[in-house]
C-alpha atoms as one frame of an Amber mdcrd trajectory, in Angstrom:
protein
 104.694-159.260 -63.789 101.309-161.227 -62.211 103.498-161.438 -58.672 104.306
-158.606 -58.761 101.222-156.941 -58.803  99.691-159.432 -56.275 102.462-158.173
 -54.111 101.564-154.144 -54.381  97.910-154.996 -53.973  98.622-156.593 -50.623
 100.790-154.248 -49.289  99.524-151.376 -50.680  96.239-150.849 -48.676  98.359
-151.905 -45.279 100.750-148.270 -46.144  97.580-146.272 -46.398  95.967-147.244
 -43.406  99.729-146.860 -41.154  99.203-142.818 -42.439  95.405-142.658 -42.167
  94.327-140.495 -38.877  93.877-142.074 -35.741  91.177-141.230 -33.661  92.140
-140.700 -29.706  89.479-141.736 -27.395  92.189-143.150 -24.757  95.255-142.786
 -23.070  97.681-143.861 -25.835 101.466-144.973 -26.571 102.577-143.942 -29.913
 105.599-146.689 -30.993 108.867-144.586 -32.516 109.612-147.233 -35.234 105.997
-145.811 -37.003 105.594-142.911 -38.630 101.888-142.366 -38.737  99.562-139.756
 -40.657  96.950-136.993 -38.363  95.800-137.973 -34.433  92.292-136.136 -34.075
  91.771-136.230 -30.522  87.915-137.331 -29.828  87.695-137.670 -26.186  89.023
-135.569 -23.279  91.381-136.895 -20.056  93.157-139.144 -21.819  96.936-139.084
 -22.649  98.685-139.799 -25.647 102.567-140.393 -25.075 104.970-140.337 -28.438
 107.747-141.521 -27.391 109.330-139.895 -29.966 107.488-141.006 -32.539 106.815
-138.773 -36.273 103.546-137.759 -37.917 104.090-137.191 -40.968 102.496-134.700
 -43.306 102.070-133.878 -47.168 105.078-131.408 -47.867 108.034-133.884 -48.312
 111.548-132.255 -48.183 111.617-132.336 -52.137 108.546-130.020 -51.971 108.708
-127.853 -49.690 107.144-124.965 -51.202 104.053-122.937 -49.253 101.452-124.938
 -51.216 102.508-128.457 -49.964 102.107-128.035 -46.954  98.159-129.143 -46.303
  96.482-130.577 -43.086  96.829-130.897 -39.336  99.066-133.115 -37.344  96.862
-132.897 -33.861  93.417-131.911 -33.967  91.536-131.445 -30.553  88.004-129.508
 -30.933  86.066-129.348 -27.349  87.392-131.499 -25.477  89.629-130.552 -21.868
  91.755-132.531 -19.784  94.551-133.398 -22.316  98.398-134.465 -21.832 100.489
-134.432 -24.976 103.938-135.427 -25.390 107.007-136.387 -26.619 105.747-136.354
 -30.069 107.399-134.426 -33.842 105.574-133.366 -36.875 106.497-131.850 -39.134
 105.559-131.133 -43.386 101.886-130.022 -42.776 100.027-127.242 -43.060  99.907
-127.062 -38.627 101.109-129.065 -36.194  98.620-128.845 -33.987  94.957-127.348
 -33.281  93.374-127.364 -30.485  89.647-125.319 -30.076  87.457-124.623 -27.244
  89.544-126.668 -24.672  90.579-126.404 -21.239  93.057-127.866 -19.096  95.369
-129.144 -21.589  99.311-129.953 -21.196 101.365-129.751 -23.882 105.538-130.980
 -23.731 108.338-131.438 -25.022 106.618-132.221 -28.911 108.304-131.051 -31.643
 106.567-129.159 -34.545 109.258-127.917 -36.513 108.788-127.932 -40.314 105.210
-126.787 -40.620 103.880-124.055 -43.280 106.585-121.905 -43.695 106.464-118.944
 -46.851 109.703-116.393 -46.028 109.006-115.157 -49.245 104.896-113.475 -48.638
 105.049-110.061 -49.313 103.041-107.713 -46.906  99.699-108.220 -45.014  98.248
-111.426 -43.479  98.336-114.958 -44.528  96.506-117.508 -41.973  96.904-118.152
 -38.728  98.861-121.881 -39.467 102.699-123.046 -38.576 103.440-124.631 -35.152
 100.171-124.265 -32.972  96.616-122.422 -32.901  95.271-122.732 -29.491  91.608
-121.389 -30.240  89.050-120.718 -27.089  91.632-122.391 -25.004  91.470-121.709
 -21.153  94.180-122.203 -18.057  96.567-124.886 -19.974 100.359-124.935 -19.958
 102.702-124.898 -23.141 106.103-126.606 -21.804 109.464-127.325 -23.302 107.795
-127.341 -26.897 109.309-126.615 -30.726 108.113-124.560 -33.217 111.283-123.968
 -35.695 111.268-123.121 -39.560 107.128-122.465 -39.644 105.015-119.274 -40.382
 103.652-119.018 -37.013 105.711-120.795 -34.161 102.789-120.191 -31.795  99.440
-117.501 -31.982  96.844-117.432 -28.985  93.250-116.783 -30.171  90.865-115.832
 -27.467  92.980-117.562 -25.091  92.864-116.850 -21.621  95.094-117.929 -18.180
  97.452-119.719 -19.756 101.071-120.676 -19.015 104.182-121.268 -21.465 107.556
-122.017 -20.565 110.277-122.794 -21.558 109.462-123.307 -25.399 111.428-122.751
 -28.451 109.291-120.865 -31.439 112.597-119.005 -32.905 112.637-118.895 -36.129
 109.549-117.718 -38.042 108.852-116.148 -40.929 105.821-114.028 -39.808 105.592
-114.508 -36.149 107.261-116.543 -33.094 104.393-115.955 -30.808 100.729-113.923
 -31.349  98.425-113.326 -29.756  94.298-112.006 -30.481  92.185-111.018 -27.761
  94.520-113.399 -25.693  94.174-112.326 -21.645  95.849-113.471 -18.514  98.455
-115.461 -19.820 101.997-116.711 -18.200 104.987-116.172 -21.024 107.713-116.629
 -19.407 111.491-117.805 -20.583 110.988-118.626 -23.982 113.101-118.729 -26.523
 111.080-116.125 -28.851 114.149-115.001 -31.789 114.667-114.300 -35.061 110.665
-113.318 -35.572 111.155-111.949 -39.230 110.250-112.019 -43.150 113.161-109.813
 -44.866 115.146-109.637 -48.045 118.436-108.136 -48.321 118.187-104.362 -47.868
 115.049-104.011 -47.486 113.311-101.978 -45.033 110.513-102.936 -42.049 110.714
-106.450 -42.312 106.746-106.943 -43.670 105.329-106.627 -40.081 106.784-109.806
 -38.951 107.840-109.854 -35.846 108.957-112.177 -32.957 105.967-111.407 -31.003
 102.705-109.578 -32.143 100.054-108.691 -29.338  97.116-107.223 -31.200  92.853
-106.276 -30.190  91.978-106.616 -26.454  95.241-109.088 -25.340  95.418-107.658
 -21.556  97.103-108.421 -18.555  99.418-110.491 -19.781 103.321-111.253 -17.998
 105.925-111.476 -20.361 108.571-112.560 -18.482 112.818-113.456 -19.287 112.445
-113.925 -22.863 114.250-113.965 -25.987 113.019-111.695 -28.700 116.223-111.100
 -29.903 117.234-110.554 -34.094 113.219-109.598 -35.112 111.589-107.571 -37.297
 110.959-106.681 -34.168 111.263-107.548 -30.429 108.005-107.269 -29.373 105.209
-105.527 -31.228 102.185-104.318 -29.411  99.899-103.179 -32.639  96.408-101.438
 -32.636  95.689-101.732 -36.412  91.786-102.285 -35.500  91.851 -99.934 -32.646
  91.084-101.885 -30.113  94.105-101.297 -27.401  95.959-104.124 -25.551  96.519
-102.892 -21.790  97.602-103.882 -18.596 100.442-105.878 -20.481 103.569-106.607
 -17.876 107.545-106.755 -20.107 110.108-107.651 -17.507 113.708-108.671 -18.361
 112.873-109.726 -21.974 115.807-109.498 -24.860 114.765-107.268 -27.486 118.000
-106.558 -28.985 119.002-106.355 -32.510 115.613-105.956 -33.958 115.828-104.592
 -37.234 113.075-102.196 -36.466 112.494-101.866 -33.129 112.780-103.891 -30.135
 109.902-102.998 -28.780 106.903-101.293 -30.478 103.744-100.448 -28.530 100.709
 -97.920 -30.063  98.443 -99.163 -26.921  98.704 -96.989 -23.430  98.119 -98.620
 -19.624 101.347-100.982 -20.520 104.726-101.069 -17.819 108.107-102.256 -19.470
 110.369-102.948 -16.261 114.190-104.220 -16.810 114.392-105.072 -20.713 117.220
-105.231 -23.017 116.324-103.433 -26.164 119.792-103.048 -27.585 121.491-102.881
 -31.218 118.209-101.952 -33.092 116.912 -99.192 -35.380 115.300 -97.942 -32.172
 115.123 -99.219 -28.711 111.523 -98.484 -27.754 109.157 -97.146 -30.371 106.465
 -95.921 -27.973 104.082 -94.728 -30.720 101.216 -92.784 -28.799 101.303 -95.274
 -25.782 100.295 -92.642 -22.881  99.980 -94.034 -19.669 103.095 -96.272 -19.504
 105.749 -96.927 -17.962 109.302 -97.560 -18.704 111.589 -98.286 -15.847 115.123
 -99.752 -15.547 115.926-100.781 -19.351 118.719-100.732 -21.472 117.875 -98.693
 -24.942 121.721 -98.518 -25.663 123.451 -98.657 -29.276 120.191 -98.500 -30.967
 120.317 -97.130 -34.936 123.958 -97.178 -35.201 125.598 -97.006 -39.823 127.154
-100.136 -38.618 124.662-102.025 -36.178 120.112-101.716 -37.788 119.432 -98.276
 -39.078 115.947 -98.278 -40.769 112.977 -96.383 -41.179 113.903 -92.820 -40.134
 111.337 -91.148 -38.573 112.983 -89.022 -36.409 114.285 -85.449 -37.787 117.545
 -85.450 -40.153 117.168 -89.206 -40.026 117.828 -89.511 -36.579 117.355 -92.569
 -34.148 116.904 -93.163 -30.717 116.772 -95.098 -27.648 113.153 -94.479 -26.417
 110.446 -92.164 -28.836 107.247 -90.871 -28.405 105.630 -89.262 -31.045 102.344
 -89.039 -33.459  99.547 -88.976 -31.397  97.717 -90.478 -28.374  96.817 -94.680
 -28.580  93.838 -95.100 -30.179  90.195 -96.149 -28.693
């Protein structure tokens, strides 16, 4: 018995040390044979290559209830010109959080299986899940994943960034959310299956593949897959602050439970997109000063497909709808 206790005392501190937060102050390569805890990046200008290593959080395969997801896998505040690549992180409240920074490159990282709550009802449930960028500028997200999370990627007060060839699909709230985020280029991403719904439910609780709100202006959304969402792309104006000057080009928002595109703000352009087999193709609300050009909006509202939210007379549906007055603000 004494020998067993001695062994436990010898090995327990080592196990804790391996999963303790690792502070990064210089270029770092992780060991793919090890399992790590959180990373905290303290210095600008560094490169972290995970080489496929895993950062494992508090939620395990046997305890994936929403309450068990805690902490942040990678945290950085006030550091710029950082590169991270080839890192996997699961079991956390959020995979990556970057605040007050510029010049970041995040590539080939996997932030899947972090906070996820498909049973949550209506309303907000925090900004968490895959990636949260807060006051981040001139940075790039390239070929990353965040699946089976609450929000795949959230941009808050983020300008002049590039998101390309990422897979933020299969989320319980949004695949991509913009809040006061402008002049970003969002191209060739998989942003599908952003939906939270129970069998027989109509509205999908405002879950959507892409949510844009609160003065997110002059962004370019091109060639993204936004299919099978609650909505495909939703420009929301709940607080009266319109998002204007955005270009939506060659995006596929087909098979949305409600609307392929839903927009309540003015002065946006929708060109050569697809919104087929939804309840409505383009539900434009009061989107005055808006241009729709060369889009597909077919087979919407059919009884054998999606036919939810029947606002039109006689429970009709349509490819393109403008109604309910002018845009807010």
